[in-house]
C-alpha positions in Angstrom: 95.0 15.8 11.3 98.3 15.1 9.7 100.8 17.9 10.2 103.9 19.0 8.4 106.0 17.9 11.4 104.6 14.4 11.2 105.3 14.1 7.5 108.8 15.4 8.0 109.5 12.9 10.8 108.3 10.0 8.8 110.4 11.1 5.8 113.5 11.2 8.0 112.7 7.8 9.4 112.2 6.4 5.9 115.6 7.8 4.8 117.2 6.2 7.9 115.5 2.9 7.2 116.5 2.9 3.6 120.1 3.5 4.4 120.1 0.6 6.9 118.9 -1.9 4.4 121.6 -4.2 3.1 123.1 -3.2 -0.2 122.7 -6.2 -2.4 125.3 -6.4 -5.2 124.3 -7.8 -8.6 125.6 -11.4 -8.4 126.6 -11.5 -12.0 129.0 -8.6 -11.5 130.9 -10.2 -8.6 133.8 -12.6 -9.0 133.7 -16.0 -7.2 137.3 -15.4 -5.9 137.9 -13.5 -2.7 139.0 -9.9 -3.1 142.8 -9.6 -3.2 144.6 -7.4 -0.8 145.7 -4.2 -2.6 147.6 -2.4 0.1 150.0 -3.3 2.9 147.8 -1.5 5.5 144.9 -3.7 4.5 146.9 -6.9 4.8 147.9 -6.2 8.4 144.6 -4.7 9.6 145.9 -1.1 10.0 142.8 0.4 8.3 140.0 1.6 10.6 137.2 -1.0 11.2 134.0 -0.3 9.5 130.9 -0.3 11.6 127.7 -1.9 10.2 124.4 -0.2 10.8 121.8 -2.3 12.6 119.2 -3.7 10.3 115.8 -2.0 10.3 112.9 -3.8 11.9 110.1 -5.2 9.6 107.7 -2.5 11.1 110.2 0.2 10.1 110.4 -1.2 6.6 106.6 -1.2 6.4 106.4 2.4 7.5 109.1 3.3 4.9 107.2 1.7 2.1 104.0 3.5 3.3 105.9 6.8 3.4 107.1 6.3 -0.2 103.5 6.1 -1.4 103.0 9.7 -0.1 105.1 11.0 -2.9 102.2 10.3 -5.2 100.7 13.6 -3.8 103.6 15.3 -5.6 103.1 13.8 -9.0 104.2 16.0 -11.8 106.2 18.2 -9.4 109.8 16.9 -9.5 111.2 20.1 -8.0 109.0 19.6 -4.9 110.0 16.0 -4.6 113.7 16.8 -4.7 113.3 19.6 -2.2 111.4 17.5 0.3 113.7 14.5 -0.2 117.0 16.4 0.4 116.0 18.6 3.3 113.7 16.8 5.8 114.4 13.3 4.7 118.1 13.3 4.1 118.7 15.8 6.8 120.8 18.0 4.4 121.0 21.6 5.4 119.1 24.3 3.5 122.3 26.0 2.2 123.9 22.8 1.1 120.8 21.4 -0.5 120.1 24.6 -2.3 123.7 24.6 -3.7 123.3 21.0 -4.9 120.1 21.9 -6.7 121.4 25.2 -8.0 118.6 27.3 -6.5 118.4 30.0 -3.8 117.8 29.0 -0.1 114.5 30.8 0.1 113.3 29.1 -3.1 114.2 25.7 -1.5 112.4 26.6 1.7 109.3 27.5 -0.2 109.4 24.3 -2.2 110.0 22.2 0.9 107.1 23.8 2.8 104.8 23.4 -0.2 105.7 19.8 -0.7 105.3 19.0 3.1 101.9 20.8 3.0 100.7 18.8 0.0 101.8 15.6 1.4 100.2 16.3 4.8 97.0 17.3 3.1 97.0 14.1 0.9 97.8 11.9 3.9 95.1 13.5 5.9 92.6 12.8 3.3 93.7 9.2 3.2 93.0 8.9 6.9 96.5 7.8 8.0 96.6 8.3 11.8 99.9 9.7 13.2 101.5 7.3 15.6 
């Protein structure tokens, strides 16, 4: 039986995997020349180093793509999709997510729980075994 916690954990993993994928720029929009130094601090390396995230494994990408198919159980319910994507997946707090959506915290909690229940029920009918 698929539970709300399983769906929530897989959504969080899918969000993390998506954010670790390399961001490919559109080649037509980039110039062939190297980017010019705009600031003195950049020229001498005084800016903080940026840390790259580790690339996701192929198995994590497969699980992410599978998890994205679960959103079909929320077809026609964009308010549920937004609620479940912002709170369990993105890890945004209830108060902050409710403010971003312009709704009350209790409304967001109810939508999140309904979306997780629908997804868990749909995944359970599809016989996806929790790992």
